[in-house]
N, C-alpha and C positions, 0 to 999 in steps of 0.2 A: 930851151923851154920844153918841158915834157909834153908828149903828145898822147892822146887817148887812142889805144889800140883796140878798135872795135872788133876786128877779126879774132883777137884772142878771147874776148868776152863771149862771142858767138860760139867759138870752138869749145869753150868750157861748158856753156849751157847745153850744147849738143851732146857733149860727153855725159852730162848728167841725165839727159833725156834717154840716151841709148842705154845707160845703166839701169834706169827705171824700167824701160821696156824689157830689158833682159831679165829683170827681177819680177816682172808681172806674173809669170807662172807660179813662182814661189809665194808671191803675195796672195794670189788667188787661192793657193793651197792652204796658206795660213788662215785666210778668212773662212774657207770651208771648214777647216779644222775647228775654229772657234764656234762656228754655227752648229757643227755636229756636237761639240761639247755642251752648248746651251740646250740643244734638244735632248741629249742624254741626261743632263741634269734635271730637266723637267720630267723626263720619264721616271727617273729614280725617285724624285720627290713625290710622285703620285703612287708609289708602291705601297702595299698594305703594311709592310714592315715599318714604314715611317709613321703611319697612323697608329700602329701598336706602340711605338715608342712614346707617343704624345697623347694617347687616348685618355690617360688619367689626369692630364693637365692641358686644358684648352688654351692656356697662354703659350705653350710650347708648340701647338699644332702648326702655326704658320712659321715659327722660328726654325723648327727642325727642317721643314720642307725648303724654306728659302736658303738655309745654310748649306744643305746638301746640293742644291742646284748651283749655288755660286762657287762652292768648292770644286765641283767638276768643271765648271766654266773657267775657273782660275787655272786649273791644270792644263786645260786646252790652250789658254792664252800663253802659258809658259812654253808649251811645246811649239806653238806658232812662232814665238820669238826665237826659239832655238833654231827653227828651220830658216828663219830670216837672218840668222847670225847676229841677232840684236840682244844678246844676253846681258850686255852692259846696262840695258834699259831696266832689266829686272832689279838690279841692285838699287838703281835710282828710285824705282817704284816702291820697293820695300822700305827704303829709307824714308821716302815721303809718307808712306802709309804709317810707319812707326811714329813719326813726328805728329802727323794728323791725329793718330789715335791718342797720343798723350794730350794734345790740345783739347780734343773732344771730351776725354775722360775728366780733365780738370774743369771744363766748362759745365759739364752735366754730371758732376760727381754725385749730387744728392739724388738725381733722377735715376741714374744707373744703379746706385746703391739700393734704392727702394725697389727697383725692378728685380735685381738679382735676389734680394731678400725675399720678395714675393715668390719667385720661382723656387727657391730652396724650401720655403715654408709650405708651398703647395705639394712638394714631395714629402716633407716631414709630417704634415697635417698635425700640428701641435694642439689644435682644438677643432671642434666640429660646430656646425651651425646650431645656434640656440644654447650653446654652452655658457654658463655663468662664470665669468673669469674676472680676475684682477690683474691688469697688465701695467707694470710700472706705477702702481698706485691708483690707476684708473679702473673703476668697476663698471661692468655692464654685461649685456648679453650679446654674444657674437652674432652678427648679421651676415657679413660677407668678407671675403678676402679678395681684393682686386690686385692689379699689377703694381699699384703704388701704395695702397693703404689698407689697413684693417679697420673695418667699420663695426662699431659697437653701438648698442642702444642702452643708454644709462637707465637706472631704475625710475627716473622721472620722465622718461620718454624722449630724451634728446639724442640726436645723432652725435657720435664721437668718432672722429677719424684719426687714427694713429698711423704715422709713417711706418712702413714695413721694416725699415732698417732699425727703428727704435724697438719695434715688437720683437724682431729677431734677436736683439741683444738683451731684452728685458727679462726679468724674472716673472714667470706666468703662474698665477695661482688659479687652478681650475676646480670649481666647486662641483661640477657636474660629472667629471670623469668617474669618480667613485660615488655611486648613488647614496651610500650610507654616510651620513654626516652627523657629527656630535654637536649639541648645543650645551651651553653652560651659563649659569647665573649664580650670583652670590646672595646670601641671606644673613642678616645680623641677628644673633640670638643673645639674650641676656646672659650675663656672666654667671648668674646664679641658677640658670635653668639646666635641665638634664639634657646634655648634648646627644646622648645615645637615643633618647626618646625623640628629639627633634630629627635626628638622622633617620630613624625608623619611619616616622610619620611622613617625612618628605619622600623617601624612597617608595613607600607603599602608594602614595598618591601618584607619583610619576609612573609607577608600574601599571596603574589602572587607566592612565591617560591614553586616549585614542591617538595613535600615531607613533607612540614610543615603542621601540623594538624590545623584545624579550631577550634577544641575544645580539650584541652585548647588552647586559642588563644595566639599569641606571646605577649610578654610584654617587657617593658624597664624601667630601673631604673637609677636614677642619683646616682652614688656611692660616688665619692670624688671630691673636688675642689683642683686641683693641682696648681703648680706655673704658668704653661703656658696653661693649658687646663682643661676642666671638663670631668671626666671619666664617661661614660654611659655604662650600661650593657644591651645588647639585649639578650632575651631568647625566645626559641621556642621549640616545641615538635615534635618528629618524631616517626612514627610507624616502628620499626625495622624489622617487618615481610615483609614490602613492599619496604622500602627504606633504603639505606645505611646511617647509622648515620653520619659517618665522611664526606661523600660526601655532604650531605645536609648541614652540618655545614660549610664546606668549601665554598659552594655556597652562604650560608647566609652571610658570611663575605665579599665575593666579591661583592654581590649585594648591601649590605648596603653601602659599601665604594663607589661604583659607584653612588648610589643615592645621597649621601651627596656631592660628588664632582660635580655632575651635577647641584645641587642647589647652588653651589658656597659657600658652608659652609667651614670654615677653620678647618682643622685638623692638628694643629701645631705639629712640632717635639719638643723635649726637647731643651730648650734654655741655652746656656753656654756663659759666658763672659770671654774673654781672654785679657790680658794686655801684651804689649811688649814695650820695649824701643829702640829707634833708635840708630844708631852708633854715630851720631853727637850730640854735646851738644845743649841743648835748644829745642830738639825735644820733643813735648808733647806726653804724653801717648795716645795710640790709643786703642779703644775698638772695638772688633769684635764680633758680635752676630751670633752664629751658627743658630739661628732661624730667621735671617733676611729675608725679603720678597724676593722671587725668581721671575724670569720672568714668567709672566702668560702664560698659554697654554690652549688650548681648553679642557674642561672637558672630562674625559674618559667616554665612553659609551660601551655597549655591543651589539649594533645593528649589525646584520649580523654575530655574533659569535655563533657557535652551542652551544646549551644548554648542559652542561655535564649530563651524565647519572647518576641519583641518585638511580636507582633501587637497591633493596637489593641483595647482592652477597657476596660470601665468597671466598677469595683467597686460603684458607686452606682446602676447602671442598674436593677437589680431593685428596689432600695429606692425610687427615684424613681417608677417605674411603679406600685408598690403604693400609695404615698402619694397619687398622683394619682387612682387608682381609688377610694380611700376618701374623698377630699375632695369636698364638694358645692359649694364656692365656685367661681364662674365664673372661668375663666382668660382674661385679656385678651390674652394672647400668641397670635399666630396664626403657625403654622409657614410658611404659604404667603403671608403678607402681605409686601409690599416692606419692606426694611430701610432704616433711616436712613443 
């Protein structure tokens, strides 16, 4: 029957204790080295050079400092393990860190993707606050860029949050980057009318309109020949810094219409042909044209009518300012930063 050798167990425990006591100086040295690495990392993270690296991006301010501190601390830990001759632990730690990184990356894929996209866009600055943009088919005015989402205010005053990853990959149409913008509208002219006269009348009226630029000048093109009319396109340019784009376009349509009507030019409506049969036998088919001539009336004019105000204004300006003042989230957009 085997017997339990208590003396052998005690001897082995004492051997371990003696080994630990002998290694205490090296262990204390390793701990002191790690502590010094932590202090050095904190000192480096507080240097001005770290603030200069992240001063244009408040999101990176804490990330840069924390990363610098932990890198120096990690180097100190590696040196401490080397002193203790425990380098095999390093491989196990790196392997564990790699597996853990993959697990965390898969679990928080969307969060990390939006965060990284926000960091990259804060460097690129693809748009500025209050820019009118269309992102992936969504139109609005830029309010802020946060670590996770780009916030727009739609023309009807609603908040629209777009994930940064989606914005980073999307096609962005910026109406504000170039202050000069062209508007366009079509007019139908009768097939028997003088198209050169219609073109001249429309261009003269556009050139006189408040808010239309002289350079580039207004232009007109004949687009298509329809069944009952010729379609002409009138185009003009507006400086959005001084005039409201949509108001100038609206006035352009109204002014050109009045000018053509005052000259007696026909702007026909679509023509339809209807056939109907009477209730009595022998009644011939009758044709009614929806585009038949109507009783004439004096041409419209705008004499004595106040001219609409076309100066640049924004219905959303006060709402955006109020929302930005109430929000505590950091805005990664910088009005003075260089644009992409």
